[in-house]
N, C-alpha and C positions, 0 to 999 in steps of 0.2 A: 101263458108266460107273463111274467111281470114286466110292466112298461119301464123303459129306460128313462132316467131323469133327463130333463132338457139340458142341452149343452150350455146355454146361457140363461141366467135367471130372468124371469119376466119382470119388466119394469112395473113397479108398484106392488108386486106380490110380496107376501110375507116370506121372510127368510127362514132358514132351517131352525133357528133358535126362537122362533115365535114372532109376534107382531111388534115387538119392541126391541130397539137397539140397546146398546150397553148403557146409554144415558137415560133410558126410560122413556124416550119419545117414540111414539108409534112410527113404524117404517112402512106401513102399507098404504092402502087407499085412504085410511083414516088420518094420515099425517096432516098436520095443519099446513095451510097454503103458505103462510109466512115462512115456515121452516124450509120450504122447497124453493121458493122464488124470492124470498126476502133478502135484505142486506146481510152482509157478514156481521155476525154478532159483535165482533170487536172493532167494527168500522168506526173511525173517528173522522167525521166530515171536516172539521176545522183543521185537523192535522194533514189530511189529504189535500185540502185546499192550499195550505201553507207550502207543502212540498211541490205542488203543481206550479205555484207562482215562483218558487225558488228556482225550479228548472227553467221557467221562462226568463228569469233574470240572468241566469247563467248563459242561456242562449243569446241574450242581448250582448253580454260581455264577449262571448265568442264571435258574434258578428262584428263588433268593433275591432277586436284583435285581428280577425281575418281581413277586414277592409284595410286596416293600417298596414299589415304585412304585405298585402297585395299591392297597395300604392307605393310602398317603399321599394319592393322588388322591381316594379314596373319602371319607376323613375330612375332607380339606380342603373338598370340595364340600359335605359335610353341615354342617360348622361355618360355612362362609361363607354358605350359604343361610339357615341358622337365624338367624345373627346379623343378616343384612340384613332378613329378614322381621320379626324381633322389633322392630328399630328403626323400621321402617315402620309396624308395627301400633301402636307406642307413641304415635305422633303422632295427636292427636285430629282434626286437620284432614284427614289422610289417611283416617282411618276414616269420617268423615262424608261426605266428597266421593266416595270410591271405593265404599264399601260401605254407607253409610247406617246403618240400625239392625240390621245383621246380627250384631253382637256379636263382633267380632274378638278382644277381650281374653278373652272366655269360650272361644272356639275355641282360642286360644293356651294357656290354662290346661289345657284338656282334652288338647291335643296334648302339652304337657310332661308331663302326668300319664301319658299312654300311653308316652312315651319312658322315663320314670324309674321307673314302678311295674311295668311288665310284666316287666323283667329279673329281678324277685324270684323268679319261677317258673322261671327258666332252668336251675336246677340239676336240675330234674326231666326235662327233655327234651334238653338240649344233648348229653350223651354218646350218647343214642340217635340223634339226628340225625346226628352225626359218624360213628358206626359204620354207619348206614344209607346215607347218601349218599357217604361217603368224605371224607377231609380236603380234597382239592382241590375237589370238587364242593360241599362245604359252604361253602367260601370263595366260590365263584362264586355260589351261591344267595344268600348274605348280601349280597354286593356288589350283586347284582341288586335286592334289597329296598331298599338305600340308593338305587339309581337310581329305583326306584318312588316313593320318598318325594320325590325331586326332581321327578319328572314330575307329581305331584299338585298342585304349587304353581302350575301353569298355571291351574288353576281352584280358587280358594281358597274352599272351602265346608266345612261341618261334615262332610258325608258323604265328602269326599275327604281332608282333612287328618288327621282323627282316626283313621280306620282305617289309613291308611298309617303314622301315628306309632305305633300299637299294633304293627303288623307290624315296624317298625323296632326297637322295644323288644325284640321277641322275637328279632331277629337280632343284637343287639349282642354278647351273651355267646358265641353260637356262632361269630361271625366272629373275635373275638379269641382264643378258645380254639383254634380251628382254625389261626389264624395262628401262635400260639406252638408248637403241635404240629408245624406244617409246618417252621418254622425249625429246631426241634430234630432232626427227622428228616433234614433236609438235611445237618446237621453230621455225623450218624451215617453217612449214605451217603457223604459226602466222605471220612470216615476209611476206610470200606471200600474205596473206589476208590483211595485213596492208599497203602494197605497191602494190596494185593491178593495179594502174594506170601505175606505172613504168613497171610492168610486161607486160601490154598490149602494151606499146610503144616498149619494147625490143623484144617482140615476145615470143611465148610459148617455143621455143627451146633454148632460151638464158638463161644461168645460172645467178643467181644473183651474185653480187660481193662477193668475198671471205670474210668471217668473218662478213657478214651483219646480220646474225641471232644471233651473239654472245650475244648482250644484252638480247634478249629474252631467250636464252639458260641459261644464268646466273640466270635470275629471276626464270625460271621454275625449275632449279636444286635446288635453294634455297627453293622453295616451297616443292619440293619432299623430301629433306633431313630434312626439318623442321618437316614434318609429320613422316618420317621414324624413326628418332631418338626417337620419342615419343613411338615407339613400345617397347622399353626397360622399359618405365614406365607402359605401358599397361600390360606387361608381369608380373608385380609384383602384380597386383590386385588379382589373386587367392591366393597368399601367404598372402597378407594383410587381406583380408576378409574371408579367410578360414583356411589356414594352420597355421598361427601364434597362433591361439587359442589352438592348440594341442602341441606346442613346449615347451620344457624346457627352463628355462632362462640360461644365460651364466654361472652362478655358477656351473651348472651341466654339460653342454656340454663342457666347457673349463676347467674342474677341473684338468685335466692332461696336459694341454698346458702350457709350461713354457717360450716360446720365440716366437716372431712374426717377420715378415718382413725379413730383411737380416740376422738376428740372428737365424732364425728358420732352422731346419734341414729337411724341407719339406714344402708342402703347408699348411697342418693342422696336424702336428704330435701330437699325443696324444688326438685327438678329440674323444669324447665319442661315443661309438657304438650305444647308444640309444639317440634319440633326441626328441621322442614323449612322452608326459605325458600320453595321452590316444590315442587310435587308432580311426581314423575317421571312421564313419559308412559307409557301402557300399552305402546306399541310398544317403548320402551327397556327396560321390565321384561321383556318377552317375549324380547328379544335376550339380556339377561343370563342369564335362566333357561335359554335354549337353549344358551348356552355352557356353563353348569354341567351341563346334561343331556348334552352331548357329552363332557365330561370324565368324567362318571360312566360313560357307555357305553364310553369308552376304558379305564377301569379294569376293566370287565367283560371286555373283549377281552384285556387284559394277563393277567388271571388265567386266562382260558379257553385262550388260544393259547400263552402262554409258560411257564406254570407246569406242570411235569410232575407225575406222580402221586407221592404221598408214600410209598406202599407198593407192593410187587409184587402182582399179582392174587391169588396164593396167600396172601400175608400179609393182604390185605383179607378173604379168606374166613375165615381163622383168627380175625381180630379180631371178625367178626360171629357166628361159630358158637359162641361161649361162652355164648350164651343171652341174649335180650333182658331177661329178668328180672334176670340178674346185671349186665348193663350198667346197668340202672336203679338197682340197689342199691349198686354199687361206689363211686360218689362219696361216699355217706354212710359206708360202711365205712372209707374212707381217713382219716376223722377220727380213728381210733384212733392213727394215726401221730403221735407227739409232735412230729415235725419240722413237720408241717402246722399243728398247734395252736399252735406257737410262732411261726409265720410269719403267722398270721391278723391280728394287729395291724398288721403291715407291709402286708398286702393292703388293709386298711381305710384306712391312712394314704395309700397310693398313690392311692386315689380322692379322699380329702380334699384332698390338696395340689394336684392339677390343677384342681379346682373353685375352690380359693382363689386360684390364679394368675389365673383368668379373672374371677371375681367380686370377690374381696377386693382383690387388687392392681390388677386392671384397672379395676374400677368404684369401689370404696371409696376407693382412693388415687389412681388415675390419672384417670379421667373426672371425678371430683369436684374435682380441682385444676387440670387442664390441658385439660379439655373433651373432648367426644365425638369431635371431629374428629381427635384424636390417639390414640384407642384402638387403631386399627390398627397404628400404629408401636410402641406399647407391647407389643402381643402379638407383633409381629415380633421385637422385641428378646428376648422370652422364647423364641420359636421358634428363632432363630439361636443363642442361648446354649445351649439344650438340644441342638440338632443338633451343634454343634461340640464340646460337652462329652461327647457319647456316645463320642467317640474315646478319652476318658480311661478308658473301661471296659477298654481294652487293657492297662491296668496290671495287671489280674488275671492276665496271662500270667506276670508275674514276682513279684507280691506275693500275699499270702494272699487268698482269695476274699472275706473279710469286709471288706477295705479299701474297695472302692467303696461298699458299702452304708453302712458306718459314716461314711465321709467325706461322702456325700450327706446323711445324717441330721444330722451335726454342722453342716454348712453351713445347712441349713434351721432348725436350732435357733438358731443365731446370728441369722439373719434374722428369725425369729419373735420373739425377745426384743427385737430392735431395733425392730420394728414396734409393740411395746407403747408405746414412748416417743416415737413420731413421729406427728405429726398435721399434714400439710401444709395450708397455707392455700389456700382456693379462689381461682381466677382469678389464680394467680401462676405464671409460667413459669420463674422463675429456678431452681427446683429440679427442672425436668423431667429433666435429666441424671441426677439421683439416682434418679428413678423408673425410667428406662431401665436403670440399673445394677442396681437391685434386681431388676427383672424378669429381666434376663439371668442374675444369680446364682441366682435361684430356678429358672430353667431348667437351670442346671448341676446343682443338687441333684436335680431331677426326672429328668434323664438318668441320673445315677448310680443313682438309685433304681430306675427301670424296667429298665435294663440289668442291674444286679446281681441283681434279683429273678428275672427270666426266665432268666438264666444259671444261677443257683443251683438253680432248679427243674429245669432240664434236666440238671444234674449229679447231683442227688440222686435223681431218678426217670428213669433212662435206659432202663428197660425200655419197649419199644414198646407193650406192652399197657396201660401206666398213664398215658401222657403226656396223652391227651385228658381223663382224669378229673382230673389234677392241674391242668392249665391251666383247666379248667372251674371248679374250686374257686377258683383265684386270681382270675379275672375275675368270678366271681359275687360274691365279697366286695367287689370294687371297685364292682360295681353296687349292692350293699347300702349301701355308704358314700355313693354318689351319691343313693340313695333317702332315706337319713337326712338328708342336707343339704336335699333337696327338701321332705321332711316337716317339718324344723325351720324352714324359712322361713315356714311358715304357723302355727307354734305360738308361744305367748307365750314370750318369752325369760326369764320368771321362773324357768323350770327351767334355770338357767345352770350346772349342775354345780358346786354349792358345795363338794362333796367334793374337787374338784380343787385348791382353794386351798392346802391343806396340802402338796401335792406340788411346787408351783412357786413358792412365796414365796421371793424372793431379796432384795429390798430393800423398804423401807417405801413407796416410791413405787409399786412394782409392786403391793404389797398394796392400796393405795388404789384403783388402777385396776381391779383384779380385783373389788373390792367393788361397783363400779358395775354388774357383770354381773347383779346382782339386779334391776336396772331393765329393763323390757321393751324399751327402745329401742336399747340398745347391742348391735347385731348384730355389728359388727366385732370388738368385744372378746370376745364369746362364741365367735366362730369362731377367734380366736387362742388362746383357752383350750383349746378342743377340739383344735386342731392340736397344741398343746404337750403336752397330756396323752397324746394318741394317739402322738405321736412318741417321747416318753420310754418309753412302754409297749412300743412296737414295737422300739426299739433294745435295751432290757433283755431282752425276750423272745428276740430273735434271738441275742444274745450268750450267753444261757443255753442255747439250743439248741446252739450251737457247742461250749460247754463239755461238754455231755452227749455229743456225738459224739466229742470228744477223750478222754473217759473210757471209750469203748468200749461205751456203752449201745446195744443193738440196737433199732431201731424195730420196732413191730408192724405189718406190712403184710398186708392181706387177700390171700388166695391167688387168683390169676386161674385160673378153671377151664380145663381143657384143651379144645381145640376138639372138638366133637362133630359130625361130618359126617353121621352116620347117626342118624336119629330112631327111637327105640324107645318102646314103651309104658312107663308108670310111670317116666318119665325123672327125675322129681323125687325118686324114692326111691333113686337111685344114690348111692353114697358119693363124690360129687364136690362136696364142701361148700366153697363159696367163702367161707364165714364163718370158716374157720380160717386161721391164718397159715401162712407157708411153713415155719417151724420146726416147727409141729405136724404139718404134712403129712409132713415128712421123718422125724419120730419115729414116725409112725403107719405108715410103709411096712413096717417089719419086725415089727409086733406081731400078725400074723395067726397064729391057732392052726392046728394040723394039720387040724382039722375044717373050717376056712374055706378051706383050700387047694383049688384046682381039681383035680378027679378026672379020671382018664383021660389019654390022650395025643392027643386029636383035634386037628385043625388049628384048630378053632374056639375053643380055649382062649385066654384073655387071658394076657399075659406074666406071669411070676412076679413077685410083689411087689405087684401091683395089689390082689389079695385082695378082689375085689368079690363081695358076696353076690348070689345070683340074686334077681331081682325076683319079686314074686308071680306075674306072668304066666308067667315061665319055670318057677317051681316047679309051677304047674298043668299045664304041658306035660310035666313030669317030667324036665326038663333041669337041669343044674347051672351053666349059663352061657348066654351068648348063642348063639342058633341059628346054624347054619351058613348062610352066605349063598349 
């Protein structure tokens, strides 16, 4: 019988048509090795490399958009829920019917205390948390804490709201410090992926030129703050689509209000104790809070699923291996840098002006004159103005970097001086367009302020080892400013900064208005005085810093210790002093005497120039350096 042909052809065997395929190339064992395992004949290495780095750049843009959207949704849900709950808890009928004698005002005061006071300690733990978890995971953890705060509002009790508010206060500075660090790192990675050929020529250890990532940083910060300022508009959606249907009109809520603005004796003196026509049903409240919880959960998914890592795994290890003690100390040591000291007034003013937009303009001028039901539209005007004006930060691509900051400060200065002379009448809607216009202009100044500050910090401190420290200091001073405002709201306004009068007297009428600050009731005037003094101090200090840099004055920066991957005894005795500056470290490298030089030629010697003295443990063993591993 004739043998049956095999079911599958044998690899390497000749086919039925001979030893050559249709192209004339042998197909059997005699086939050339390059044809079997070689590269694809039409493979273009440069084209594939270009496509690879284009995908990398698109991934960076995706990271920036995801982080911006996640931050916007998180802050929008937080502000919207807090605003809605404070309005509901203010109504005495709601408190009596829903919760009886549970003491909601006391719970609200403790909750606000936890949110505003806890960030004061953030300078101690924020860099440690960012280095321990990593930048991306710190963002995810902080967004999760915001979602936890939203979830506790399903059951409003002291033991749910206050602990979650304290946890939220602990997460505020780490969230925004990691956000600023993340956006700055994305701009540096985008530069690396755009100039990969230059990186290959310079070598992997060569740093790119200083300021090379600045254009990308400016664009990414504009994108981030364009999204972020929309959070104020997103926060008003619960009030527009839910709470406004239950509110009284201004004729009821403002019936006992007789003065607004600089003529008022408080933020909202005489505001009615009842603001709700009918009480919202429990089921409706659960539906609204469930929607907010779903949005907070979506923000968590955006950060978790779409945001890539800020650093490579090896870089993360290097960032952590400098020592936890050094990580704890370095934020304080950076205060030596005169650039940070000159920018501290701007950090403080950045916190003041956002609070004044929400409380001063929103309540003292807006609600006091056109009613609570229009508060949402006033804040939407501020949000849209700030979001649209963030694009103006792109002017820094062609103009000096000081122009956005100085322009925003000048706009706020004009608005602050104008508010000194304006006291709108309550229950009058004719000047509502003026309020919307002022709110939008204030948003323009806020956008230029935030975009300019974040971009400036990313340019001045482009070393990846310093960025988390610098943005921690920035947002910590903002938290301090918010704490000062919170603390000042409960203090007598007799301490109205009389020393500030000599700095800002312009006309006799302004002088008479500022003298009223000595009375304890004029809170709006006191806030305007503090804003004006802080703004003038911040602008002067910043311009002084730019002048010092133009004169070539070198800042003193603490040296970041080199990563130490191997732990030895007496580590703290090694001459890796993070307290010295980089200039001192460079001068000290060549100052070793012959007695301090390493002896012998063993492989365990450290490189020449390190000149590390043997630690006592090594001296006891009789060695002159680290032991052979």
